[in-house]
N, CA, C and O atoms as a DFTB+ gen file, in Angstrom:
224 C
 N C O
     1  1     -47.298      37.239     130.481
     2  2     -46.791      38.548     130.093
     3  2     -46.810      38.664     128.583
     4  3     -46.946      39.791     128.106
     5  1     -46.681      37.555     127.733
     6  2     -46.574      37.678     126.421
     7  2     -47.793      38.327     125.750
     8  3     -47.617      39.120     124.825
     9  1     -49.100      37.996     126.213
    10  2     -50.378      38.447     125.849
    11  2     -50.482      39.927     126.037
    12  3     -51.063      40.642     125.221
    13  1     -49.881      40.399     127.178
    14  2     -49.996      41.649     127.604
    15  2     -49.083      42.579     126.615
    16  3     -49.475      43.608     126.065
    17  1     -47.895      42.048     126.517
    18  2     -47.092      42.966     125.566
    19  2     -47.589      42.811     124.152
    20  3     -47.343      43.760     123.408
    21  1     -48.264      41.753     123.633
    22  2     -48.899      41.646     122.333
    23  2     -49.956      42.741     122.195
    24  3     -50.096      43.454     121.202
    25  1     -50.667      42.783     123.289
    26  2     -51.745      43.795     123.255
    27  2     -51.176      45.340     123.204
    28  3     -51.730      46.204     122.524
    29  1     -50.144      45.556     123.910
    30  2     -49.431      46.819     123.952
    31  2     -48.929      47.278     122.495
    32  3     -49.170      48.362     121.963
    33  1     -48.109      46.117     121.918
    34  2     -47.537      46.240     120.468
    35  2     -48.803      46.447     119.549
    36  3     -48.800      47.340     118.701
    37  1     -49.740      45.724     119.702
    38  2     -50.953      45.879     118.704
    39  2     -51.441      47.265     118.766
    40  3     -51.877      47.807     117.750
    41  1     -51.393      47.873     119.904
    42  2     -51.860      49.341     120.131
    43  2     -50.804      50.245     119.189
    44  3     -51.065      51.426     118.961
    45  1     -49.884      49.760     118.785
    46  2     -48.831      50.633     118.233
    47  2     -47.856      51.378     118.970
    48  3     -47.106      52.204     118.451
    49  1     -47.876      51.047     120.315
    50  2     -46.941      51.856     121.129
    51  2     -45.422      51.293     120.963
    52  3     -45.105      50.141     120.666
    53  1     -44.678      52.248     121.195
    54  2     -43.163      51.939     120.997
    55  2     -42.556      51.173     122.228
    56  3     -43.150      51.154     123.306
    57  1     -41.356      50.544     122.030
    58  2     -40.719      49.913     122.940
    59  2     -40.552      50.770     124.260
    60  3     -40.785      50.189     125.320
    61  1     -40.209      51.966     124.289
    62  2     -39.996      52.641     125.377
    63  2     -41.376      52.945     126.106
    64  3     -41.458      52.895     127.333
    65  1     -42.414      53.252     125.325
    66  2     -43.607      53.364     126.009
    67  2     -44.152      52.198     126.634
    68  3     -44.791      52.286     127.683
    69  1     -43.910      50.979     125.984
    70  2     -44.426      49.696     126.648
    71  2     -43.495      49.581     127.910
    72  3     -44.029      49.323     128.989
    73  1     -42.105      49.760     127.836
    74  2     -41.244      49.621     128.983
    75  2     -41.750      50.538     130.108
    76  3     -41.723      50.136     131.271
    77  1     -42.179      51.676     129.813
    78  2     -42.464      52.692     130.707
    79  2     -43.779      52.262     131.617
    80  3     -43.870      52.436     132.833
    81  1     -44.747      51.681     130.786
    82  2     -46.039      51.176     131.282
    83  2     -45.885      49.875     132.071
    84  3     -46.634      49.630     133.016
    85  1     -44.926      49.053     131.689
    86  2     -44.791      47.825     132.402
    87  2     -43.519      47.884     133.647
    88  3     -43.193      46.946     134.374
    89  1     -43.014      49.084     133.636
    90  2     -41.964      49.369     134.620
    91  2     -40.845      48.533     134.379
    92  3     -40.312      48.018     135.362
    93  1     -40.380      48.300     133.215
    94  2     -39.109      47.434     132.995
    95  2     -38.217      48.222     132.010
    96  3     -38.584      49.318     131.587
    97  1     -37.231      47.751     131.703
    98  2     -36.151      48.338     130.824
    99  2     -36.563      48.117     129.373
   100  3     -37.302      47.222     128.965
   101  1     -36.016      48.995     128.714
   102  2     -36.301      48.958     127.133
   103  2     -35.732      47.809     126.584
   104  3     -36.172      47.435     125.497
   105  1     -34.743      47.107     127.180
   106  2     -34.001      46.011     126.531
   107  2     -34.892      44.789     126.822
   108  3     -34.831      43.802     126.089
   109  1     -35.705      44.842     127.866
   110  2     -36.684      43.738     128.200
   111  2     -37.627      43.696     127.043
   112  3     -37.709      42.621     126.447
   113  1     -38.344      44.692     126.638
   114  2     -39.176      44.855     125.800
   115  2     -38.769      44.295     124.377
   116  3     -39.323      43.414     123.719
   117  1     -37.591      45.087     124.069
   118  2     -36.873      44.453     122.832
   119  2     -36.607      43.307     122.634
   120  3     -36.633      42.893     121.476
   121  1     -36.256      42.409     123.753
   122  2     -36.086      40.977     123.843
   123  2     -37.475      40.239     123.641
   124  3     -37.558      39.176     123.026
   125  1     -38.508      40.861     124.184
   126  2     -39.911      40.226     124.096
   127  2     -40.054      40.216     122.778
   128  3     -39.964      39.100     122.267
   129  1     -40.283      41.264     121.948
   130  2     -40.372      41.307     120.580
   131  2     -39.767      40.348     119.804
   132  3     -40.375      39.710     118.945
   133  1     -38.470      40.196     120.087
   134  2     -37.614      39.141     119.437
   135  2     -38.110      37.866     119.600
   136  3     -38.243      37.128     118.624
   137  1     -38.472      37.432     120.992
   138  2     -38.989      36.145     121.091
   139  2     -40.442      36.004     120.432
   140  3     -40.810      34.948     119.916
   141  1     -41.114      36.975     120.483
   142  2     -42.695      36.781     119.828
   143  2     -42.203      36.492     118.302
   144  3     -42.668      35.559     117.648
   145  1     -41.373      37.245     117.882
   146  2     -41.102      37.029     116.231
   147  2     -40.657      35.645     116.021
   148  3     -41.055      35.037     115.028
   149  1     -39.821      35.063     116.918
   150  2     -39.290      33.807     116.793
   151  2     -40.467      32.658     117.058
   152  3     -40.566      31.645     116.365
   153  1     -41.273      32.955     118.085
   154  2     -42.347      31.899     118.257
   155  2     -43.510      32.029     117.132
   156  3     -44.254      31.074     116.910
   157  1     -43.615      33.106     116.520
   158  2     -44.538      33.406     115.426
   159  2     -44.008      33.071     114.100
   160  3     -44.676      33.112     113.067
   161  1     -42.635      32.699     114.190
   162  2     -42.035      32.563     112.644
   163  2     -42.091      33.724     111.833
   164  3     -42.282      33.564     110.627
   165  1     -41.956      34.869     112.294
   166  2     -41.928      36.119     111.367
   167  2     -40.504      36.514     111.068
   168  3     -39.598      36.515     111.902
   169  1     -40.396      36.843     109.819
   170  2     -39.010      37.296     109.410
   171  2     -38.887      38.688     109.591
   172  3     -39.912      39.340     109.791
   173  1     -37.678      39.298     109.547
   174  2     -37.345      40.561     109.940
   175  2     -38.146      41.808     109.036
   176  3     -38.382      42.913     109.522
   177  1     -38.461      41.464     107.828
   178  2     -39.089      42.375     107.059
   179  2     -40.679      42.607     107.297
   180  3     -41.320      43.508     106.756
   181  1     -41.213      41.636     108.206
   182  2     -42.678      41.637     108.436
   183  2     -42.792      42.557     109.730
   184  3     -42.121      42.455     110.757
   185  1     -43.752      43.438     109.459
   186  2     -43.967      44.496     110.615
   187  2     -44.888      43.766     111.496
   188  3     -45.953      43.298     111.094
   189  1     -44.396      43.663     112.895
   190  2     -44.991      42.909     113.791
   191  2     -46.497      43.553     114.305
   192  3     -47.463      42.876     114.657
   193  1     -46.434      44.871     114.255
   194  2     -47.705      45.541     114.716
   195  2     -48.761      45.242     113.617
   196  3     -49.891      44.902     113.968
   197  1     -48.431      45.356     112.260
   198  2     -49.477      45.132     111.161
   199  2     -49.941      43.489     111.400
   200  3     -51.129      43.170     111.349
   201  1     -49.017      42.648     111.626
   202  2     -49.147      41.333     111.734
   203  2     -50.279      40.955     112.862
   204  3     -51.213      40.193     112.611
   205  1     -50.090      41.552     114.073
   206  2     -50.832      41.556     115.236
   207  2     -52.204      41.942     115.068
   208  3     -53.145      41.288     115.518
   209  1     -52.326      43.156     114.327
   210  2     -53.513      43.784     114.029
   211  2     -54.465      42.904     112.832
   212  3     -55.687      43.037     112.769
   213  1     -53.867      42.214     112.132
   214  2     -54.484      41.559     111.057
   215  2     -54.936      40.178     111.498
   216  3     -55.847      39.562     110.944
   217  1     -54.213      39.723     112.567
   218  2     -54.688      38.378     113.143
   219  2     -55.429      38.606     114.312
   220  3     -54.873      38.886     115.374
   221  1     -56.815      38.493     114.175
   222  2     -57.682      38.485     115.316
   223  2     -58.053      37.385     115.829
   224  3     -58.797      37.381     116.809
């Protein structure tokens, strides 16, 4: 699921759009983004979309 969400985030979709596509709640996607940040070691000020776009 993480790869799928990473792909959707990389496309620049909002949490609500991703939640709608995955048929889950907004909170699930928000928590997924939080877990991704933690796994990748990203700080709050780093834009996760830009980070995912730059790391091919």
